[in-house]
All heavy atoms as a GROMACS GRO file, in nm:
protein
  620
    1MET      N    1  -0.984  -2.875  -0.370
    1MET     CA    2  -1.090  -2.790  -0.316
    1MET      C    3  -1.044  -2.730  -0.183
    1MET      O    4  -0.985  -2.796  -0.100
    1MET     CB    5  -1.216  -2.873  -0.297
    1MET     CG    6  -1.333  -2.791  -0.256
    1MET     SD    7  -1.482  -2.892  -0.270
    1MET     CE    8  -1.570  -2.829  -0.134
    2VAL      N    9  -1.074  -2.603  -0.164
    2VAL     CA   10  -1.036  -2.532  -0.042
    2VAL      C   11  -1.147  -2.548   0.060
    2VAL      O   12  -1.265  -2.527   0.029
    2VAL     CB   13  -1.012  -2.382  -0.071
    2VAL    CG1   14  -0.981  -2.307   0.056
    2VAL    CG2   15  -0.903  -2.364  -0.173
    3THR      N   16  -1.109  -2.585   0.180
    3THR     CA   17  -1.209  -2.597   0.285
    3THR      C   18  -1.198  -2.477   0.378
    3THR      O   19  -1.088  -2.433   0.412
    3THR     CB   20  -1.189  -2.726   0.366
    3THR    OG1   21  -1.058  -2.727   0.421
    3THR    CG2   22  -1.208  -2.849   0.279
    4ARG      N   23  -1.311  -2.422   0.414
    4ARG     CA   24  -1.315  -2.308   0.504
    4ARG      C   25  -1.307  -2.354   0.647
    4ARG      O   26  -1.353  -2.462   0.683
    4ARG     CB   27  -1.444  -2.230   0.486
    4ARG     CG   28  -1.446  -2.145   0.362
    4ARG     CD   29  -1.577  -2.075   0.344
    4ARG     NE   30  -1.600  -1.975   0.447
    4ARG     CZ   31  -1.696  -1.886   0.444
    4ARG    NH1   32  -1.778  -1.883   0.341
    4ARG    NH2   33  -1.712  -1.799   0.540
    5LYS      N   34  -1.247  -2.268   0.731
    5LYS     CA   35  -1.245  -2.298   0.873
    5LYS      C   36  -1.387  -2.286   0.928
    5LYS      O   37  -1.472  -2.220   0.869
    5LYS     CB   38  -1.155  -2.200   0.946
    5LYS     CG   39  -1.009  -2.218   0.914
    5LYS     CD   40  -0.924  -2.122   0.995
    5LYS     CE   41  -0.778  -2.142   0.965
    5LYS     NZ   42  -0.695  -2.051   1.044
    6GLU      N   43  -1.408  -2.351   1.039
    6GLU     CA   44  -1.540  -2.349   1.103
    6GLU      C   45  -1.578  -2.205   1.140
    6GLU      O   46  -1.496  -2.127   1.185
    6GLU     CB   47  -1.534  -2.434   1.230
    6GLU     CG   48  -1.661  -2.437   1.309
    6GLU     CD   49  -1.646  -2.516   1.438
    6GLU    OE1   50  -1.558  -2.602   1.446
    6GLU    OE2   51  -1.723  -2.487   1.531
    7ASP      N   52  -1.705  -2.170   1.117
    7ASP     CA   53  -1.752  -2.038   1.155
    7ASP      C   54  -1.765  -2.028   1.306
    7ASP      O   55  -1.830  -2.110   1.370
    7ASP     CB   56  -1.890  -2.009   1.092
    7ASP     CG   57  -1.881  -1.972   0.946
    7ASP    OD1   58  -1.770  -1.933   0.902
    7ASP    OD2   59  -1.982  -1.982   0.876
    8THR      N   60  -1.701  -1.926   1.361
    8THR     CA   61  -1.714  -1.897   1.503
    8THR      C   62  -1.782  -1.761   1.513
    8THR      O   63  -1.783  -1.684   1.416
    8THR     CB   64  -1.576  -1.892   1.572
    8THR    OG1   65  -1.501  -1.783   1.515
    8THR    CG2   66  -1.500  -2.022   1.555
    9PRO      N   67  -1.836  -1.726   1.627
    9PRO     CA   68  -1.898  -1.594   1.641
    9PRO      C   69  -1.800  -1.480   1.606
    9PRO      O   70  -1.839  -1.382   1.543
    9PRO     CB   71  -1.939  -1.588   1.787
    9PRO     CG   72  -1.961  -1.731   1.824
    9PRO     CD   73  -1.858  -1.808   1.746
   10GLN      N   74  -1.674  -1.496   1.643
   10GLN     CA   75  -1.574  -1.393   1.613
   10GLN      C   76  -1.550  -1.382   1.462
   10GLN      O   77  -1.543  -1.272   1.408
   10GLN     CB   78  -1.443  -1.425   1.684
   10GLN     CG   79  -1.339  -1.318   1.667
   10GLN     CD   80  -1.212  -1.347   1.746
   10GLN    OE1   81  -1.201  -1.451   1.810
   10GLN    NE2   82  -1.118  -1.256   1.742
   11ARG      N   83  -1.539  -1.494   1.392
   11ARG     CA   84  -1.520  -1.492   1.247
   11ARG      C   85  -1.641  -1.431   1.176
   11ARG      O   86  -1.626  -1.356   1.080
   11ARG     CB   87  -1.493  -1.632   1.195
   11ARG     CG   88  -1.353  -1.679   1.221
   11ARG     CD   89  -1.320  -1.799   1.133
   11ARG     NE   90  -1.183  -1.837   1.156
   11ARG     CZ   91  -1.145  -1.945   1.224
   11ARG    NH1   92  -1.236  -2.028   1.270
   11ARG    NH2   93  -1.018  -1.971   1.242
   12ILE      N   94  -1.758  -1.465   1.221
   12ILE     CA   95  -1.881  -1.411   1.161
   12ILE      C   96  -1.885  -1.259   1.182
   12ILE      O   97  -1.912  -1.184   1.088
   12ILE     CB   98  -2.006  -1.479   1.221
   12ILE    CG1   99  -2.010  -1.626   1.177
   12ILE    CG2  100  -2.133  -1.406   1.180
   12ILE    CD1  101  -2.112  -1.710   1.251
   13ALA      N  102  -1.851  -1.213   1.302
   13ALA     CA  103  -1.851  -1.069   1.330
   13ALA      C  104  -1.745  -0.998   1.246
   13ALA      O  105  -1.770  -0.889   1.194
   13ALA     CB  106  -1.825  -1.045   1.479
   14ARG      N  107  -1.628  -1.058   1.231
   14ARG     CA  108  -1.521  -0.997   1.152
   14ARG      C  109  -1.563  -0.985   1.006
   14ARG      O  110  -1.541  -0.882   0.942
   14ARG     CB  111  -1.392  -1.078   1.163
   14ARG     CG  112  -1.274  -1.008   1.099
   14ARG     CD  113  -1.143  -1.084   1.113
   14ARG     NE  114  -1.114  -1.117   1.251
   14ARG     CZ  115  -1.081  -1.239   1.294
   14ARG    NH1  116  -1.071  -1.339   1.209
   14ARG    NH2  117  -1.055  -1.261   1.421
   15ARG      N  118  -1.624  -1.091   0.950
   15ARG     CA  119  -1.671  -1.087   0.811
   15ARG      C  120  -1.776  -0.978   0.792
   15ARG      O  121  -1.775  -0.905   0.693
   15ARG     CB  122  -1.728  -1.222   0.769
   15ARG     CG  123  -1.627  -1.307   0.698
   15ARG     CD  124  -1.693  -1.430   0.637
   15ARG     NE  125  -1.623  -1.545   0.691
   15ARG     CZ  126  -1.676  -1.640   0.766
   15ARG    NH1  127  -1.804  -1.641   0.792
   15ARG    NH2  128  -1.602  -1.737   0.811
   16LYS      N  129  -1.868  -0.968   0.887
   16LYS     CA  130  -1.972  -0.867   0.878
   16LYS      C  131  -1.910  -0.728   0.881
   16LYS      O  132  -1.948  -0.641   0.802
   16LYS     CB  133  -2.071  -0.884   0.995
   16LYS     CG  134  -2.185  -0.786   0.993
   16LYS     CD  135  -2.280  -0.811   1.109
   16LYS     CE  136  -2.390  -0.707   1.111
   16LYS     NZ  137  -2.476  -0.722   1.228
   17TYR      N  138  -1.815  -0.705   0.971
   17TYR     CA  139  -1.746  -0.575   0.980
   17TYR      C  140  -1.674  -0.544   0.850
   17TYR      O  141  -1.683  -0.432   0.799
   17TYR     CB  142  -1.646  -0.577   1.097
   17TYR     CG  143  -1.565  -0.451   1.106
   17TYR    CD1  144  -1.614  -0.339   1.172
   17TYR    CD2  145  -1.439  -0.442   1.046
   17TYR    CE1  146  -1.541  -0.223   1.178
   17TYR    CE2  147  -1.364  -0.326   1.053
   17TYR     CZ  148  -1.416  -0.216   1.119
   17TYR     OH  149  -1.343  -0.101   1.125
   18GLU      N  150  -1.602  -0.642   0.795
   18GLU     CA  151  -1.529  -0.621   0.670
   18GLU      C  152  -1.625  -0.587   0.556
   18GLU      O  153  -1.598  -0.499   0.476
   18GLU     CB  154  -1.446  -0.744   0.633
   18GLU     CG  155  -1.330  -0.771   0.727
   18GLU     CD  156  -1.227  -0.660   0.728
   18GLU    OE1  157  -1.203  -0.598   0.623
   18GLU    OE2  158  -1.172  -0.634   0.836
   19ASP      N  159  -1.736  -0.657   0.548
   19ASP     CA  160  -1.835  -0.629   0.443
   19ASP      C  161  -1.892  -0.488   0.457
   19ASP      O  162  -1.910  -0.418   0.357
   19ASP     CB  163  -1.949  -0.731   0.447
   19ASP     CG  164  -1.910  -0.867   0.392
   19ASP    OD1  165  -1.807  -0.874   0.322
   19ASP    OD2  166  -1.981  -0.965   0.420
   20MET      N  167  -1.917  -0.446   0.580
   20MET     CA  168  -1.976  -0.314   0.603
   20MET      C  169  -1.876  -0.202   0.572
   20MET      O  170  -1.918  -0.093   0.530
   20MET     CB  171  -2.024  -0.300   0.747
   20MET     CG  172  -2.148  -0.382   0.778
   20MET     SD  173  -2.195  -0.384   0.953
   20MET     CE  174  -2.166  -0.218   1.005
   21ASN      N  175  -1.749  -0.224   0.592
   21ASN     CA  176  -1.649  -0.118   0.578
   21ASN      C  177  -1.565  -0.128   0.451
   21ASN      O  178  -1.476  -0.045   0.430
   21ASN     CB  179  -1.559  -0.116   0.701
   21ASN     CG  180  -1.634  -0.070   0.822
   21ASN    OD1  181  -1.664   0.047   0.836
   21ASN    ND2  182  -1.669  -0.163   0.909
   22LYS      N  183  -1.592  -0.226   0.368
   22LYS     CA  184  -1.513  -0.248   0.246
   22LYS      C  185  -1.513  -0.126   0.155
   22LYS      O  186  -1.408  -0.080   0.110
   22LYS     CB  187  -1.569  -0.369   0.173
   22LYS     CG  188  -1.493  -0.413   0.053
   22LYS     CD  189  -1.565  -0.532  -0.009
   22LYS     CE  190  -1.471  -0.622  -0.082
   22LYS     NZ  191  -1.539  -0.739  -0.136
   23GLU      N  192  -1.629  -0.071   0.128
   23GLU     CA  193  -1.640   0.044   0.038
   23GLU      C  194  -1.573   0.168   0.097
   23GLU      O  195  -1.507   0.243   0.026
   23GLU     CB  196  -1.787   0.071   0.006
   23GLU     CG  197  -1.809   0.180  -0.096
   23GLU     CD  198  -1.757   0.147  -0.235
   23GLU    OE1  199  -1.725   0.029  -0.263
   23GLU    OE2  200  -1.746   0.240  -0.316
   24LYS      N  201  -1.589   0.188   0.227
   24LYS     CA  202  -1.526   0.304   0.293
   24LYS      C  203  -1.374   0.297   0.280
   24LYS      O  204  -1.309   0.396   0.248
   24LYS     CB  205  -1.564   0.306   0.441
   24LYS     CG  206  -1.514   0.430   0.513
   24LYS     CD  207  -1.525   0.425   0.665
   24LYS     CE  208  -1.655   0.377   0.719
   24LYS     NZ  209  -1.660   0.382   0.867
   25ARG      N  210  -1.316   0.180   0.300
   25ARG     CA  211  -1.170   0.164   0.286
   25ARG      C  212  -1.127   0.182   0.141
   25ARG      O  213  -1.024   0.242   0.114
   25ARG     CB  214  -1.127   0.025   0.335
   25ARG     CG  215  -1.117   0.015   0.484
   25ARG     CD  216  -1.041  -0.109   0.527
   25ARG     NE  217  -1.076  -0.229   0.454
   25ARG     CZ  218  -1.180  -0.307   0.480
   25ARG    NH1  219  -1.259  -0.278   0.579
   25ARG    NH2  220  -1.201  -0.413   0.407
   26ARG      N  221  -1.208   0.132   0.046
   26ARG     CA  222  -1.174   0.146  -0.094
   26ARG      C  223  -1.170   0.293  -0.134
   26ARG      O  224  -1.084   0.337  -0.209
   26ARG     CB  225  -1.274   0.070  -0.181
   26ARG     CG  226  -1.233   0.063  -0.328
   26ARG     CD  227  -1.342   0.007  -0.416
   26ARG     NE  228  -1.454   0.097  -0.430
   26ARG     CZ  229  -1.457   0.206  -0.508
   26ARG    NH1  230  -1.351   0.239  -0.576
   26ARG    NH2  231  -1.564   0.281  -0.514
   27LEU      N  232  -1.265   0.372  -0.084
   27LEU     CA  233  -1.270   0.514  -0.117
   27LEU      C  234  -1.160   0.594  -0.047
   27LEU      O  235  -1.117   0.697  -0.097
   27LEU     CB  236  -1.408   0.572  -0.081
   27LEU     CG  237  -1.524   0.519  -0.164
   27LEU    CD1  238  -1.656   0.569  -0.107
   27LEU    CD2  239  -1.510   0.558  -0.310
   28ALA      N  240  -1.115   0.547   0.070
   28ALA     CA  241  -1.018   0.621   0.149
   28ALA      C  242  -0.875   0.604   0.100
   28ALA      O  243  -0.793   0.694   0.116
   28ALA     CB  244  -1.027   0.579   0.296
   29SER      N  245  -0.842   0.490   0.041
   29SER     CA  246  -0.703   0.468   0.000
   29SER      C  247  -0.695   0.370  -0.115
   29SER      O  248  -0.792   0.301  -0.147
   29SER     CB  249  -0.621   0.416   0.118
   29SER     OG  250  -0.671   0.292   0.160
   30SER      N  251  -0.578   0.366  -0.176
   30SER     CA  252  -0.555   0.276  -0.289
   30SER      C  253  -0.406   0.249  -0.300
   30SER      O  254  -0.326   0.300  -0.222
   30SER     CB  255  -0.607   0.341  -0.417
   30SER     OG  256  -0.605   0.248  -0.522
   31ASN      N  257  -0.368   0.168  -0.398
   31ASN     CA  258  -0.226   0.144  -0.422
   31ASN      C  259  -0.201   0.131  -0.571
   31ASN      O  260  -0.293   0.120  -0.650
   31ASN     CB  261  -0.177   0.021  -0.345
   31ASN     CG  262  -0.242  -0.106  -0.392
   31ASN    OD1  263  -0.245  -0.134  -0.511
   31ASN    ND2  264  -0.294  -0.185  -0.300
   32PHE      N  265  -0.074   0.136  -0.607
   32PHE     CA  266  -0.037   0.136  -0.748
   32PHE      C  267  -0.026  -0.005  -0.807
   32PHE      O  268  -0.029  -0.021  -0.928
   32PHE     CB  269   0.097   0.208  -0.769
   32PHE     CG  270   0.088   0.356  -0.749
   32PHE    CD1  271   0.143   0.415  -0.639
   32PHE    CD2  272   0.022   0.435  -0.841
   32PHE    CE1  273   0.136   0.552  -0.620
   32PHE    CE2  274   0.013   0.572  -0.823
   32PHE     CZ  275   0.070   0.630  -0.712
   33GLN      N  276  -0.009  -0.106  -0.726
   33GLN     CA  277   0.007  -0.244  -0.770
   33GLN      C  278   0.100  -0.255  -0.890
   33GLN      O  279   0.064  -0.302  -0.998
   33GLN     CB  280  -0.129  -0.306  -0.803
   33GLN     CG  281  -0.215  -0.323  -0.682
   33GLN     CD  282  -0.342  -0.398  -0.711
   33GLN    OE1  283  -0.382  -0.418  -0.824
   33GLN    NE2  284  -0.408  -0.443  -0.606
   34THR      N  285   0.222  -0.213  -0.870
   34THR     CA  286   0.320  -0.216  -0.977
   34THR      C  287   0.434  -0.309  -0.940
   34THR      O  288   0.458  -0.336  -0.824
   34THR     CB  289   0.372  -0.074  -1.008
   34THR    OG1  290   0.453  -0.078  -1.122
   34THR    CG2  291   0.450  -0.017  -0.892
   35MET      N  292   0.503  -0.356  -1.040
   35MET     CA  293   0.617  -0.446  -1.019
   35MET      C  294   0.744  -0.374  -1.062
   35MET      O  295   0.745  -0.303  -1.161
   35MET     CB  296   0.601  -0.574  -1.101
   35MET     CG  297   0.478  -0.655  -1.068
   35MET     SD  298   0.492  -0.740  -0.911
   35MET     CE  299   0.605  -0.869  -0.954
   36LEU      N  300   0.850  -0.395  -0.985
   36LEU     CA  301   0.982  -0.341  -1.017
   36LEU      C  302   1.079  -0.457  -1.031
   36LEU      O  303   1.064  -0.558  -0.963
   36LEU     CB  304   1.033  -0.251  -0.903
   36LEU     CG  305   0.958  -0.122  -0.875
   36LEU    CD1  306   1.012  -0.058  -0.749
   36LEU    CD2  307   0.970  -0.027  -0.992
   37PRO      N  308   1.179  -0.439  -1.115
   37PRO     CA  309   1.284  -0.541  -1.116
   37PRO      C  310   1.345  -0.551  -0.976
   37PRO      O  311   1.360  -0.450  -0.907
   37PRO     CB  312   1.387  -0.487  -1.216
   37PRO     CG  313   1.310  -0.391  -1.301
   37PRO     CD  314   1.204  -0.334  -1.212
   38ARG      N  315   1.379  -0.670  -0.932
   38ARG     CA  316   1.428  -0.694  -0.796
   38ARG      C  317   1.547  -0.605  -0.762
   38ARG      O  318   1.555  -0.549  -0.653
   38ARG     CB  319   1.464  -0.842  -0.778
   38ARG     CG  320   1.531  -0.876  -0.646
   38ARG     CD  321   1.453  -0.832  -0.524
   38ARG     NE  322   1.333  -0.910  -0.508
   38ARG     CZ  323   1.249  -0.897  -0.406
   38ARG    NH1  324   1.273  -0.810  -0.311
   38ARG    NH2  325   1.142  -0.970  -0.399
   39GLU      N  326   1.639  -0.590  -0.855
   39GLU     CA  327   1.759  -0.510  -0.829
   39GLU      C  328   1.723  -0.364  -0.797
   39GLU      O  329   1.773  -0.305  -0.703
   39GLU     CB  330   1.853  -0.516  -0.949
   39GLU     CG  331   1.987  -0.451  -0.925
   39GLU     CD  332   2.078  -0.469  -1.046
   39GLU    OE1  333   2.120  -0.584  -1.072
   39GLU    OE2  334   2.106  -0.367  -1.112
   40LEU      N  335   1.632  -0.306  -0.876
   40LEU     CA  336   1.588  -0.169  -0.853
   40LEU      C  337   1.511  -0.158  -0.723
   40LEU      O  338   1.530  -0.064  -0.644
   40LEU     CB  339   1.502  -0.120  -0.970
   40LEU     CG  340   1.445   0.022  -0.957
   40LEU    CD1  341   1.556   0.125  -0.940
   40LEU    CD2  342   1.357   0.054  -1.078
   41TYR      N  343   1.425  -0.255  -0.695
   41TYR     CA  344   1.350  -0.255  -0.570
   41TYR      C  345   1.444  -0.256  -0.450
   41TYR      O  346   1.427  -0.179  -0.355
   41TYR     CB  347   1.255  -0.375  -0.563
   41TYR     CG  348   1.188  -0.387  -0.428
   41TYR    CD1  349   1.076  -0.312  -0.397
   41TYR    CD2  350   1.242  -0.470  -0.329
   41TYR    CE1  351   1.017  -0.320  -0.273
   41TYR    CE2  352   1.184  -0.477  -0.204
   41TYR     CZ  353   1.072  -0.403  -0.176
   41TYR     OH  354   1.014  -0.411  -0.052
   42ASP      N  355   1.542  -0.345  -0.454
   42ASP     CA  356   1.638  -0.355  -0.342
   42ASP      C  357   1.714  -0.224  -0.324
   42ASP      O  358   1.739  -0.181  -0.211
   42ASP     CB  359   1.735  -0.471  -0.366
   42ASP     CG  360   1.667  -0.607  -0.352
   42ASP    OD1  361   1.558  -0.614  -0.292
   42ASP    OD2  362   1.724  -0.706  -0.403
   43GLU      N  363   1.752  -0.160  -0.435
   43GLU     CA  364   1.825  -0.034  -0.429
   43GLU      C  365   1.739   0.076  -0.365
   43GLU      O  366   1.784   0.148  -0.275
   43GLU     CB  367   1.867   0.008  -0.569
   43GLU     CG  368   1.948   0.135  -0.575
   43GLU     CD  369   1.986   0.173  -0.717
   43GLU    OE1  370   1.993   0.084  -0.805
   43GLU    OE2  371   2.009   0.293  -0.739
   44ILE      N  372   1.614   0.086  -0.409
   44ILE     CA  373   1.523   0.186  -0.353
   44ILE      C  374   1.494   0.156  -0.206
   44ILE      O  375   1.494   0.247  -0.122
   44ILE     CB  376   1.392   0.193  -0.435
   44ILE    CG1  377   1.420   0.249  -0.574
   44ILE    CG2  378   1.286   0.277  -0.363
   44ILE    CD1  379   1.303   0.238  -0.670
   45ASP      N  380   1.473   0.031  -0.174
   45ASP     CA  381   1.444  -0.008  -0.036
   45ASP      C  382   1.560   0.027   0.056
   45ASP      O  383   1.539   0.082   0.166
   45ASP     CB  384   1.413  -0.158  -0.031
   45ASP     CG  385   1.343  -0.198   0.097
   45ASP    OD1  386   1.248  -0.128   0.138
   45ASP    OD2  387   1.384  -0.300   0.156
   46ALA      N  388   1.682   0.001   0.014
   46ALA     CA  389   1.800   0.035   0.094
   46ALA      C  390   1.810   0.187   0.112
   46ALA      O  391   1.840   0.236   0.221
   46ALA     CB  392   1.926  -0.020   0.030
   47PHE      N  393   1.785   0.260   0.005
   47PHE     CA  394   1.787   0.407   0.007
   47PHE      C  395   1.689   0.459   0.112
   47PHE      O  396   1.722   0.548   0.192
   47PHE     CB  397   1.753   0.459  -0.133
   47PHE     CG  398   1.742   0.608  -0.145
   47PHE    CD1  399   1.855   0.685  -0.168
   47PHE    CD2  400   1.619   0.671  -0.135
   47PHE    CE1  401   1.844   0.823  -0.180
   47PHE    CE2  402   1.608   0.808  -0.148
   47PHE     CZ  403   1.721   0.884  -0.170
   48LEU      N  404   1.569   0.405   0.111
   48LEU     CA  405   1.466   0.451   0.204
   48LEU      C  406   1.500   0.414   0.348
   48LEU      O  407   1.477   0.494   0.440
   48LEU     CB  408   1.330   0.394   0.165
   48LEU     CG  409   1.275   0.440   0.029
   48LEU    CD1  410   1.145   0.370  -0.002
   48LEU    CD2  411   1.260   0.590   0.024
   49LYS      N  412   1.555   0.296   0.369
   49LYS     CA  413   1.593   0.255   0.505
   49LYS      C  414   1.702   0.344   0.561
   49LYS      O  415   1.699   0.380   0.679
   49LYS     CB  416   1.637   0.108   0.506
   49LYS     CG  417   1.521   0.013   0.499
   49LYS     CD  418   1.565  -0.132   0.501
   49LYS     CE  419   1.444  -0.222   0.488
   49LYS     NZ  420   1.481  -0.362   0.472
   50GLU      N  421   1.800   0.382   0.478
   50GLU     CA  422   1.908   0.470   0.523
   50GLU      C  423   1.852   0.604   0.571
   50GLU      O  424   1.906   0.666   0.661
   50GLU     CB  425   2.006   0.498   0.408
   50GLU     CG  426   2.096   0.384   0.374
   50GLU     CD  427   2.179   0.413   0.249
   50GLU    OE1  428   2.180   0.529   0.202
   50GLU    OE2  429   2.243   0.318   0.199
   51ARG      N  430   1.746   0.649   0.508
   51ARG     CA  431   1.687   0.779   0.539
   51ARG      C  432   1.566   0.769   0.632
   51ARG      O  433   1.499   0.869   0.658
   51ARG     CB  434   1.647   0.849   0.409
   51ARG     CG  435   1.770   0.899   0.335
   51ARG     CD  436   1.745   0.917   0.188
   51ARG     NE  437   1.866   0.961   0.119
   51ARG     CZ  438   1.969   0.883   0.086
   51ARG    NH1  439   1.966   0.754   0.118
   51ARG    NH2  440   2.074   0.931   0.024
   52HIS      N  441   1.537   0.648   0.680
   52HIS     CA  442   1.423   0.624   0.770
   52HIS      C  443   1.295   0.682   0.710
   52HIS      O  444   1.220   0.754   0.776
   52HIS     CB  445   1.450   0.682   0.909
   52HIS     CG  446   1.576   0.634   0.971
   52HIS    ND1  447   1.591   0.505   1.017
   52HIS    CD2  448   1.696   0.695   0.989
   52HIS    CE1  449   1.713   0.490   1.064
   52HIS    NE2  450   1.779   0.604   1.047
   53MET      N  451   1.271   0.651   0.584
   53MET     CA  452   1.158   0.704   0.509
   53MET      C  453   1.070   0.588   0.461
   53MET      O  454   1.122   0.487   0.416
   53MET     CB  455   1.211   0.784   0.388
   53MET     CG  456   1.108   0.848   0.302
   53MET     SD  457   1.182   0.927   0.157
   53MET     CE  458   1.203   1.091   0.219
   54THR      N  459   0.939   0.606   0.470
   54THR     CA  460   0.849   0.503   0.420
   54THR      C  461   0.830   0.520   0.269
   54THR      O  462   0.860   0.626   0.213
   54THR     CB  463   0.711   0.511   0.487
   54THR    OG1  464   0.646   0.632   0.447
   54THR    CG2  465   0.721   0.504   0.639
   55LYS      N  466   0.777   0.418   0.207
   55LYS     CA  467   0.750   0.426   0.062
   55LYS      C  468   0.645   0.532   0.032
   55LYS      O  469   0.653   0.604  -0.067
   55LYS     CB  470   0.706   0.289   0.010
   55LYS     CG  471   0.818   0.187   0.011
   55LYS     CD  472   0.767   0.049  -0.024
   55LYS     CE  473   0.876  -0.055  -0.013
   55LYS     NZ  474   0.899  -0.099   0.124
   56VAL      N  475   0.547   0.546   0.122
   56VAL     CA  476   0.443   0.647   0.103
   56VAL      C  477   0.503   0.787   0.112
   56VAL      O  478   0.473   0.874   0.030
   56VAL     CB  479   0.329   0.629   0.206
   56VAL    CG1  480   0.230   0.743   0.200
   56VAL    CG2  481   0.259   0.495   0.185
   57GLU      N  482   0.591   0.809   0.210
   57GLU     CA  483   0.657   0.939   0.221
   57GLU      C  484   0.740   0.969   0.096
   57GLU      O  485   0.740   1.082   0.046
   57GLU     CB  486   0.749   0.944   0.344
   57GLU     CG  487   0.674   0.942   0.475
   57GLU     CD  488   0.766   0.917   0.594
   57GLU    OE1  489   0.875   0.857   0.576
   57GLU    OE2  490   0.726   0.957   0.704
   58PHE      N  491   0.808   0.869   0.045
   58PHE     CA  492   0.888   0.884  -0.076
   58PHE      C  493   0.802   0.924  -0.196
   58PHE      O  494   0.834   1.017  -0.270
   58PHE     CB  495   0.963   0.753  -0.104
   58PHE     CG  496   1.043   0.754  -0.230
   58PHE    CD1  497   1.160   0.827  -0.239
   58PHE    CD2  498   1.002   0.681  -0.340
   58PHE    CE1  499   1.236   0.827  -0.356
   58PHE    CE2  500   1.076   0.680  -0.457
   58PHE     CZ  501   1.193   0.754  -0.464
   59ILE      N  502   0.690   0.855  -0.212
   59ILE     CA  503   0.601   0.884  -0.324
   59ILE      C  504   0.546   1.026  -0.311
   59ILE      O  505   0.543   1.101  -0.409
   59ILE     CB  506   0.487   0.780  -0.332
   59ILE    CG1  507   0.543   0.645  -0.375
   59ILE    CG2  508   0.376   0.826  -0.427
   59ILE    CD1  509   0.445   0.529  -0.361
   60ARG      N  510   0.504   1.063  -0.191
   60ARG     CA  511   0.451   1.199  -0.171
   60ARG      C  512   0.556   1.304  -0.203
   60ARG      O  513   0.527   1.404  -0.270
   60ARG     CB  514   0.405   1.218  -0.026
   60ARG     CG  515   0.272   1.156   0.003
   60ARG     CD  516   0.226   1.192   0.143
   60ARG     NE  517   0.099   1.129   0.170
   60ARG     CZ  518   0.068   1.072   0.285
   60ARG    NH1  519   0.154   1.070   0.384
   60ARG    NH2  520  -0.050   1.018   0.302
   61ARG      N  521   0.678   1.285  -0.154
   61ARG     CA  522   0.784   1.383  -0.178
   61ARG      C  523   0.818   1.391  -0.327
   61ARG      O  524   0.832   1.501  -0.382
   61ARG     CB  525   0.909   1.348  -0.098
   61ARG     CG  526   1.013   1.459  -0.106
   61ARG     CD  527   1.130   1.435  -0.017
   61ARG     NE  528   1.090   1.439   0.123
   61ARG     CZ  529   1.175   1.416   0.223
   61ARG    NH1  530   1.301   1.387   0.198
   61ARG    NH2  531   1.134   1.423   0.347
   62ALA      N  532   0.831   1.278  -0.393
   62ALA     CA  533   0.862   1.278  -0.536
   62ALA      C  534   0.749   1.344  -0.615
   62ALA      O  535   0.774   1.422  -0.708
   62ALA     CB  536   0.883   1.135  -0.585
   63TYR      N  537   0.626   1.318  -0.577
   63TYR     CA  538   0.511   1.378  -0.643
   63TYR      C  539   0.514   1.531  -0.629
   63TYR      O  540   0.494   1.604  -0.726
   63TYR     CB  541   0.381   1.322  -0.586
   63TYR     CG  542   0.258   1.395  -0.632
   63TYR    CD1  543   0.214   1.386  -0.764
   63TYR    CD2  544   0.185   1.474  -0.544
   63TYR    CE1  545   0.102   1.455  -0.807
   63TYR    CE2  546   0.072   1.542  -0.585
   63TYR     CZ  547   0.032   1.532  -0.717
   63TYR     OH  548  -0.080   1.600  -0.758
   64GLU      N  549   0.540   1.579  -0.508
   64GLU     CA  550   0.545   1.723  -0.485
   64GLU      C  551   0.657   1.788  -0.565
   64GLU      O  552   0.638   1.895  -0.623
   64GLU     CB  553   0.563   1.754  -0.335
   64GLU     CG  554   0.441   1.726  -0.252
   64GLU     CD  555   0.319   1.808  -0.292
   64GLU    OE1  556   0.336   1.927  -0.328
   64GLU    OE2  557   0.208   1.754  -0.289
   65ILE      N  558   0.772   1.724  -0.571
   65ILE     CA  559   0.884   1.778  -0.648
   65ILE      C  560   0.846   1.788  -0.795
   65ILE      O  561   0.868   1.891  -0.860
   65ILE     CB  562   1.011   1.691  -0.629
   65ILE    CG1  563   1.066   1.710  -0.489
   65ILE    CG2  564   1.116   1.723  -0.734
   65ILE    CD1  565   1.174   1.609  -0.450
   66MET      N  566   0.788   1.683  -0.848
   66MET     CA  567   0.752   1.682  -0.991
   66MET      C  568   0.637   1.779  -1.019
   66MET      O  569   0.635   1.847  -1.121
   66MET     CB  570   0.718   1.542  -1.037
   66MET     CG  571   0.841   1.451  -1.034
   66MET     SD  572   0.806   1.288  -1.094
   66MET     CE  573   0.815   1.321  -1.269
   67LYS      N  574   0.541   1.788  -0.927
   67LYS     CA  575   0.427   1.876  -0.944
   67LYS      C  576   0.471   2.023  -0.947
   67LYS      O  577   0.417   2.103  -1.023
   67LYS     CB  578   0.327   1.853  -0.832
   67LYS     CG  579   0.196   1.929  -0.848
   67LYS     CD  580   0.093   1.884  -0.748
   67LYS     CE  581   0.109   1.963  -0.621
   67LYS     NZ  582   0.001   1.940  -0.526
   68ASN      N  583   0.572   2.055  -0.868
   68ASN     CA  584   0.620   2.193  -0.860
   68ASN      C  585   0.720   2.226  -0.968
   68ASN      O  586   0.778   2.334  -0.967
   68ASN     CB  587   0.680   2.219  -0.722
   68ASN     CG  588   0.574   2.216  -0.613
   68ASN    OD1  589   0.460   2.254  -0.637
   68ASN    ND2  590   0.611   2.167  -0.497
   69GLY      N  591   0.744   2.133  -1.059
   69GLY     CA  592   0.831   2.160  -1.172
   69GLY      C  593   0.978   2.151  -1.144
   69GLY      O  594   1.061   2.196  -1.224
   70ASN      N  595   1.016   2.090  -1.033
   70ASN     CA  596   1.158   2.076  -0.996
   70ASN      C  597   1.216   1.945  -1.041
   70ASN      O  598   1.320   1.904  -0.994
   70ASN     CB  599   1.174   2.090  -0.845
   70ASN     CG  600   1.126   2.224  -0.794
   70ASN    OD1  601   1.134   2.324  -0.866
   70ASN    ND2  602   1.076   2.226  -0.674
   71SER      N  603   1.150   1.876  -1.134
   71SER     CA  604   1.194   1.742  -1.172
   71SER      C  605   1.298   1.741  -1.282
   71SER      O  606   1.360   1.639  -1.307
   71SER     CB  607   1.073   1.660  -1.218
   71SER     OG  608   1.022   1.714  -1.338
   72GLY      N  609   1.315   1.852  -1.350
   72GLY     CA  610   1.409   1.854  -1.461
   72GLY      C  611   1.351   1.793  -1.588
   72GLY      O  612   1.420   1.774  -1.686
   73MET      N  613   1.222   1.761  -1.586
   73MET     CA  614   1.157   1.702  -1.705
   73MET      C  615   1.090   1.809  -1.786
   73MET      O  616   1.032   1.898  -1.745
   73MET     CB  617   1.054   1.597  -1.663
   73MET     CG  618   1.117   1.478  -1.601
   73MET     SD  619   0.985   1.360  -1.564
   73MET     CE  620   1.072   1.210  -1.591
   0.00000   0.00000   0.00000
């Protein structure tokens, strides 16, 4: 059984804030929750680090390329 830490005024305030803003955060952003083979993940991660690019920037750029028909597909 998991035991919860003692409620403090700060913890209570944080929970209340999270409850009030949960829906707003859900509507504002999301994620793909996908899994990649470790080898491919490491390769992509190294590629992005070399170019000082975040994963979000990479996804946006790839999306724009494919949306504009420059994907070769």
